[in-house]
N, C-alpha and C positions, 0 to 999 in steps of 0.2 A: 500399225502399221505403221521397229521401228523400232527398238529409243535411237559427222566430221567436217570440219572447218577447212574453207580454202582462203588461202592466202592470195593466190593469184587471181586476174582478172577474169572477165567472161571470156575472154578468146583463149582462153589456156586449152592444153589438149583434154579430150575427156579422160574421167575417171574410169578405169578398167577394175571391171569385178576378178575375184578371185573365189570362186563358190562353187566345189563341186559336190556330190552327194554325200560322200562322207564329211564334207565339210558344213552340209546342213544340218545332218546328224548330230554333230557336234554341238552345232548352236543351238539344236532343241534341247538336248540333254542339260544344257547347263542355263537354258531360257529361263527357267523358273527362278534360278538363282539371282536372275540380273533384272525380276520384272520389276523391282523399285525405282527403275527409270520412269526407262527412259526416257532419254534422253532423251524426251526428248524429247522431250524429250522427250524429255529431255530431257524416254525418258522417256515415261518418262517416265522414271524412279524412284520408284526411286523417287554389370560388367563384373561372387565369394571371392585374401584381399590383404590387402598390405595393412600392419597395426597404424604405420603412421603415413601424413600424407607423400612425406620425401621417400619412405620405401615405395610407395604406389609407383611415383614418378620413377625410381630407379628400375621398376619391373617392364612400366608403361614405356618409358622415353629414354633409350639406352643411349642415347648420345646426346521515289520521286515521278515523274509521267515517264513513258517511254521513249528512248531517243528517238530522234529524225533518223528513217532508214539509212542515211548516207553515214552515219555514226557507227550505227551496229557494227561490231567486228566482236571477233575473240580477242582477247589478251594474247601477247606474246605468251611463251610457255615459262613457268617457272620451274625449272627442273632440280631434283633432288641438290644437285653439285651447285647449284646458284643460292640453295637454302645458308639461312647461317649456321654457320658449325656449332653445334649442341657441347653445350658447357659440363663439364664432368658433376656429375649424378648430384654430389655433395655441394655443390652451387647451386643449386636448383629449386630450393625449398619453395620457393613464392609460385614456382611454375606448378608444383605437384599441388599446393593450396588449391590453386588455380583450377587444376582439372579436377578435382573431388568435389570441390566446393561451388562450382558451375555446374553441375550435375542436379546438384542437392537444392542448390537455389531455381533452377528451372523445373524442378521436380512437378509441383503443384501447376506449372504452366504447360509443363508439355509431358505428356502422359508417357511413362517407361522410359524416362529420360537417363536413369542409371544406366540404361543400356543404348539407347541412339546416341548420347553425350553429344546433343546441341549444346555447343557453347553459346554467351548472348548474340555474338557476333554471327554464326553461323544460322541462328534461329532467325535473324534480322534479312538475312540474305535468302533464305526461306520463303520467308513470308512476302517479300518482294519480288520474287522470281514467282511465285504462284498467282500472286496480285495482278502478275504483265506488269510491274514497274522497271524490271530489269530482262536483259537478255544474255548477258554475259555472267551466267550464272557461276561456272566454272572459274573464270575469273576473278570475280569476288574471291571465291573459295582460295585460289592461290594466293590473293592477298593476304588473306589471313592467316594462312601457313608459312608468307613469309616472317609474320610476326611471332605466331605460335606453331613451329614445326611440328610440336610432341601431341597435336590432337589427330590421331592417327582414323577419327572418323572423319574429319574433312579431307585427309588425304584420300579415302573411299570415293566420298561423292566427288571429288574432284576429277577422279580416275574413268569414273561411270560415265560422267558426259562426255568424256573423251573417247570413251570407245562406242558409244553411242554413234558418234561421227566416225568413228571407222568402219562400222557395222553399215553404215548409209553407202560411205565411197569407201573400199578396202584399200583401192590406189593410193588414198592419202600415206602419206607417212611423217608427215611434221608431229605426229603427237607419239609416237612409236615410245622414244624414250621416256616421255613425260608418263605415259600409261603403265610402262614398267616401274619407274620410281613411284609412282603414288602407289600402287597396288603391292608391290616389294617392300617399301618404307611400311604402309599400313601392315601388311602380313607381319611384319617382324615386331612392331611394336604392339600390335593387339594379341600376339601368342605371348608376348612378355606379361602385358597387361592380365592374361588369364590366367597367368598362373598365382596372381593375387586374389585375395579374398573379395577385395571390394569391386574391384573391375574385372572378375570372373567370367559373368554371363557377356558384358560389352567386349570384352577381349576374343571370347568364342564367336560371338555374333559377327563383329566386324573382319575376325579373319577368316571367316566363311564367307562373306559376302566378297572379300577381295580376293579369296580361290576363286569364287566363282566367276570374278571379271576377270581376272587374267587367265581364266579359264577359257571363256568367251574369244578374247583376243589372239591367245594360243589358236584358236580355231578358226577365226577369220583369217588368222597368218598361214593358216594350213600345218600347223606345229602339233598334230591330232594328239600325239601320245602324250606329251605337254597337257593338252587339254584336258585329255583325259585324267592325267592325274592329277590336275586340279577339280574338274567336277567330283571325284570321287570324294577327295580331301574335302570339299565342301559340302557334300552331301553328310559326310559322316558328323562332320561340325554341326549340320543343320539339326538332325535331331537328337543332338546333345541340347543345343540351344533350345529346342522346343520340350524337350524332359525337364529342361528348368525351369522353362518358363512358358507353359501349352497355351498362353493366351496374348502373346506377343505379336502384334499385327503383322508387322515384316514377315516375321518367320513363317506365320501362316501363309501370307500372300505366296512366297517362295515357293513352299512345300505346295501349296495347292496348284501353282503354276505347272511345276512342276508333274505333280500327279495328273494334273488336267491333261497337259499335250503329251506325255508320256505313255498317256491312258486311250489316246486316239491313235496310237500307231497300229499297224497293220502287223500280223502274225509273224514274218521275216523279220521286220525291224525289231519288234519285241524280243525276239530271239537271239539278234546282232548285240542286243543290251544285255540281256544275261551272261553271254558268252564274254562280255565286256567286266560283267561282274557289276551289274548296274540292274535293279529291280524295278521293273515297268511300274509306272504308276495306275491309278484307278481314277476314271474320269468323274464318275462321280462324286467322290470322295475330294476331289479336286475343287469340285464344284462349290459344294460345302465349305471348303474350308476358304476359298476365295470371298465366298457370302459371309462369314465370319468376320475376315478381317477387314471388308468395306461397311459392315453395319455398325460400328462405333468408330467414334472419333477416334484417330492418331497424328501424331506429325507425319507422317509418309501418306495421309491421307489423298493428296494430290495425285501422287503414284500410284497408290492403289486403284483409284476409281479408273484411270485410263485404260490399265490392263486388265480390270473389271469388265471393263465394258469390249475390251478386244477378246476378251474369253466369252462373255455373254451373248453378243452380237450376230454372230453365224450361226448359232443355234437358235431354230425356230422358237421352240420351247421357253428361251432365254430371252426374248427379244423386249418383252414389256422390262423387264430386270434391267434389261442394260439401258433401256428409255429412262428408268428411274432413276439411274447412277447419274446418265449422263445431263439430265435436267437439274437434281442436284449439284455437279459441280458447275453447271452455267450460271446456278443461283449464287455459288459459293464465291465463284472466280468468274466476274462480270467483264473484267478486263482484261483477260487472259484469253487468246485469240482459240488454243488448245480444246478447250472444253465445246466451243461451237464446233470445230471440225469433228469430234466424238460425235455429239448430238447428231449431225448430218450424217456420220456415218450410219449411224441406226436407223434413221429416216430412211436412207438409200436401203440398208439391207431390208426393212419392212416394205418396200416399192413404192415408199411416199416421196417420190423424187423433188415434187415442189417445194416441200418442206426442208427436203437436206439442203436445195440449193439454198433457201433463205439464210439456212446457220453457217453455212459455207462464205456466203457475199458477208453474214455480220464477222466472221472468223477473220476475212480478207479486211475488212475496215479496220481491224486492230493492228493488222499485220500489214501495213501501209508500204506502196513504194512496188517497184518492179524488182526484180529477184535478183537481179545486177546490182542492186543497193546494199546488198547483205553480203559478207567474206563468210559467214557459218554456213555451212552446210544443212545443217540441220532448219535453219530458215528456209535456205532455197529450196529443200526439198518438201516443206510444208506448203511452202507458197504454192509449189507445181502442184501438190494432192488438192488444195482448195482451187486453183484457177482450171485444172483439167477435169474435175468434177462439175462447176460452175459449166463449163463450154460443152461438156456432155448434156447436161439437164437442158442448158440453154436451147441445143442443135433437137434435141428430141421433142420437146415440147412447143419451141417457138421457130423451128427450120430455120435458125439461124445462120447464112452464109456465111459471117465471119467466124461464128465460134467451129462451124466445119471446118474451115480452112485452117482454124488455130490448131485443131486437132491432127491435119494431116502435117501441116508444117512442124510439128513435137514428133510425130510418129514418126519421120524421117530425120531425124537430129541426132546422128550418130557424136555429136561432136557435145553433146548437153554434159552442163558441170554434174548434174544431178544424172549419175549414167542408168539408172532406172526409169527417167521419163520417157523416151521413146517407146519403150516397151508397155507402159500403161497407156499409152495416148493409142497406141494400137490396140490394145484392148477394149477401150472404149468406142473406137472407130467400130470393132467387131461386135459390140453390143450394139452399135446405133445401125449398122446393117443387119441385124439380127431381128432387132422389132419390127425392121421395115421388110422382113420374110425376104430380103435380098441373101438368101442362104451361102450361097457360092462366094459372093463378094468378102461376108462376114468370117468364113474358113479361110479365105486368105488374110485378114487381117490376123487372126488367131492363130495363124501358123507364121506370120509374120515375127509375133512375139517370141517365137522360138528361134529364130534366125541369130539371134544376138549372143555372142559367145557367153558362156560360165554364168549366164544367169539361170540358176536349175529352178528357183520355185517360180520363176514367171515360164519358163518351157513346159513344168508340169502344169502350172494354170492353164496357160494356153491349150493344151491336150486336154482338160477337163471340159474347156467351154467347145472344145471340136465335140464331144461327146455330148454335151448337154449345151445347147446356145443359151444365152441368157434369155430370150424371149419366152424359151421352156420354163426357164428356174423363177421368173418372175414376170408373167405375164400383164402386158398393158392393153386397156381397152382398144378397138379398133377406131375409135374417135381420136386416138393419140396416134393409133400405127398405120392408119389407113392412108394419110396425106403423107406421110414420111417417104414412102416407097417413090412416087412420081418425084417429090421434091429431090431425093438423093440421085435418082435416074438424071438428073438435069445437070450433075456435077459429075459428067466421065473422069475430069481431071483427077477425084479423088479416088486414088485406087493404092492397095498395099505395094 
């Protein structure tokens, strides 16, 4: 649910979406290749070889506690143009040695680091981010890239976080140039590295991931032909990576996500995929690959866990597994808010709303302050998701007037920085009235979800709830729903 930073204040104009049905198809086709994020996220998230280090570089490089909310922001972009100019290859033997020795030194600490190419600084940033010690993850990577612009692995991860922001808020354009710089540079350097013996697999892996990232960005921006080309090249490279390293966790996750989501497409969409030259996946095989990716430890464990939960939880047969993954993430990352959001999401899918609320509140305590205190849309959207679910459950169980008015206020807020916020608030209002068996009012909220421009996924969701309301999807006892109807009828001001 989900891997854009906003530098304007909370009174800024709303962020407009640009999402057609074709756009969502393109997104889904390359979703698997972005499944290491997500960012948010963040995310979230998400080499066979030169005979000497200098030859390798010639190919690979051609040229504490969480901050207070008011201090949380995204760093200014460090574009390719602002990077230090690359020195001639012959003058950089030290950089070549660092690139190869860094991977070797961290091979024991970081599994498969000959592919992931985590430098000591990158690994420290990963550890601090997943531990909840820093929020500005791509800012840390950008600072590393100023010193070491040859690290194409850092270019990818920095670009991926920025794409997650644009996915959340396509109306933002502050990151467009930086995204193209990061992925373009990564593709160029990784492709050259892939021609060497030492960094052959790493080069293929990061070229694949950056093609997928660029494909996602192009899809968001409506450049569907470019996105299709990026996606096809990425999937071709993915098959080569898996042939070289069949147990590489990140590649298994990417392939698993692709198989899982495209395997759930309908007949017409699968036919369209074949006409586009892409083979639809197998859902069962996808679940098996995601399971393999999550079963063992890896440097991308945090991001693997996020996407495993989002894949498993919607399926009733997989919810026990989803909860097990979420529990492990909470245990492993106790000071990071996102695992609590994940565990709450699983409990909500299981119909255990009070347990879900407990987890959402735990996550909210770690992400302190109002949304206005944060410049990064990743945190703005995550705060809203925590808050809207807390208020929905509080209204449902405690019949709390303030929570009901909160949902109504956000349902009418067409100026929200997080543009999907009013749609989601109306969805939860529809659920609330559905549980009270006030079907006419419930349907009005579900229809209101469909009244916002360019939000195809929410429109489709609203139609699904019209056909099958929440009370029929996850029934609650009369002890809960019985008092709900008279309480809601006392609030005629709450309407779609």
